[in-house]
C-alpha positions in Angstrom: 93.0 96.4 108.2 95.4 93.7 109.1 94.6 91.5 112.2 96.9 89.1 113.9 97.1 87.4 117.3 100.2 88.4 119.3 101.6 88.0 122.8 103.3 91.0 124.3 105.9 91.3 127.0 105.5 93.5 130.1 105.2 97.2 129.3 106.2 99.9 131.7 104.9 103.3 130.5 105.3 106.8 131.7 103.0 109.6 130.7 100.0 111.8 131.4 96.3 111.0 132.0 92.8 112.4 131.5 89.7 111.1 133.1 86.2 111.9 132.0 84.3 112.0 128.7 87.1 112.8 126.3 84.8 113.6 123.4 82.3 115.7 125.2 83.9 118.9 123.9 84.6 117.7 120.3 84.1 114.4 118.5 86.6 111.6 118.0 89.9 112.1 116.2 89.9 115.9 116.7 92.9 117.7 118.2 90.6 120.0 120.2 88.8 117.2 122.2 90.2 116.2 125.6 92.4 113.5 124.0 93.9 116.0 121.6 94.5 118.4 124.5 96.2 115.6 126.5 98.5 114.9 123.6 99.3 118.6 123.3 100.1 118.8 127.0 102.3 115.7 126.8 104.0 116.9 123.6 104.8 120.2 125.3 106.3 118.2 128.3 108.5 116.3 125.8 109.7 119.5 124.1 110.6 121.0 127.4 112.4 117.7 128.5 114.2 116.4 125.5 116.6 114.4 127.7 114.7 111.9 129.8 117.0 109.5 131.6 114.1 107.2 132.4 113.0 107.0 128.7 113.4 103.6 126.9 114.2 105.7 123.8 111.9 103.7 121.5 110.1 105.2 118.5 106.6 104.4 119.8 104.1 106.5 121.7 101.1 104.9 123.4 97.5 105.9 123.9 95.5 103.7 126.3 91.8 103.9 126.9 90.9 102.3 130.2 87.2 101.6 130.7 85.2 100.9 133.9 81.8 99.6 134.8 80.2 103.1 134.4 81.7 103.9 131.0 78.7 102.6 129.0 76.3 104.8 130.9 78.3 108.0 131.5 81.0 107.9 128.7 83.8 108.4 131.3 87.0 106.6 130.9 90.7 107.2 131.5 93.0 108.1 128.7 96.8 107.7 129.1 99.4 108.9 126.7 103.1 108.2 127.0 106.1 106.3 126.2 108.0 103.2 127.3 110.2 103.9 130.4 112.9 102.0 132.2 111.9 103.2 135.7 108.8 104.0 137.6 110.7 106.9 139.3 109.4 109.7 137.1 109.0 113.5 137.4 105.9 114.6 139.4 104.2 115.7 136.1 104.0 112.0 135.0 102.4 108.8 136.1 103.2 105.2 135.3 101.2 102.3 133.9 102.4 98.7 134.1 100.8 96.3 131.7 101.4 92.6 132.2 102.3 90.4 129.2 99.2 89.3 127.6 97.5 88.0 124.5 96.2 90.6 122.0 94.7 91.1 118.6 97.1 93.4 116.9 95.1 95.5 114.5 97.1 97.5 111.9 95.2 100.4 110.4 96.1 102.7 107.5 94.6 105.9 106.2 90.8 106.2 106.7 90.7 102.9 108.6 92.3 104.7 111.5 89.3 107.0 112.0 86.7 104.3 111.0 84.5 102.2 113.2 87.0 99.3 113.3 86.7 98.8 117.1 83.0 97.7 116.8 83.9 95.4 114.0 86.5 93.7 116.1 84.1 93.3 119.1 81.5 91.7 116.9 83.9 89.5 114.9 82.7 85.9 115.1 86.1 84.6 113.9 87.6 85.6 117.3 84.9 83.6 119.1 85.9 80.6 116.9 89.4 80.9 118.5 87.7 80.5 121.9 88.7 84.1 122.7 86.9 87.4 123.2 88.1 91.1 123.6 88.1 92.0 127.3 86.7 95.5 126.6 88.6 96.7 129.7 91.2 98.7 127.9 92.6 99.3 124.4 96.2 100.2 123.5 96.9 102.4 120.4 100.5 102.6 119.3 102.0 105.3 117.1 105.4 105.0 115.6 107.2 106.8 112.7 104.5 105.5 110.3 101.9 107.8 111.9 102.2 111.2 110.2 99.9 113.2 112.4 96.2 114.1 112.6 96.5 116.4 109.6 97.9 113.6 107.5 95.8 110.6 108.4 95.5 109.5 104.8 99.2 108.7 104.7 99.5 107.3 108.2 99.6 103.8 109.7 99.2 102.9 113.4 98.3 99.8 115.3 96.1 98.9 118.2 96.3 96.1 120.7 93.0 94.6 121.8 93.4 92.5 124.9 91.9 89.0 124.7 90.5 86.6 127.3 89.4 83.0 127.0 85.7 82.2 126.6 
């Protein structure tokens, strides 16, 4: 696991959402849970729409987990999957997410690290507090590019996550 502090530019994303307890059907990192089903639905949309004038045509796909005040008690949160877009005028099947430029911990994960408990290690990492920063725990961005080889090939995959930070 490689961790670095980065500042991102604004992101405009277009994609699909799920709201609820995404792992109530099946545990984490399983294609048959609600997140896996959301990716399947979005992938089918991409197959049916290979030419998307609004697409920024970048090699990265995004998965964002957006938490709220009741998430700790009921397990419900929003999951967004999508790509960078150049316009918020999208087909009715899609929605947009705008993310302001911000300070993040960029956590690069490979192989079994991807499915590990890395998130909890980051939240409890005292070295972040020494920087006078803490994870906001409001959302988490996972980014998949050509280095991610798929759920059936995690051992040969790399992805990164962006953990938003705020000052203490």
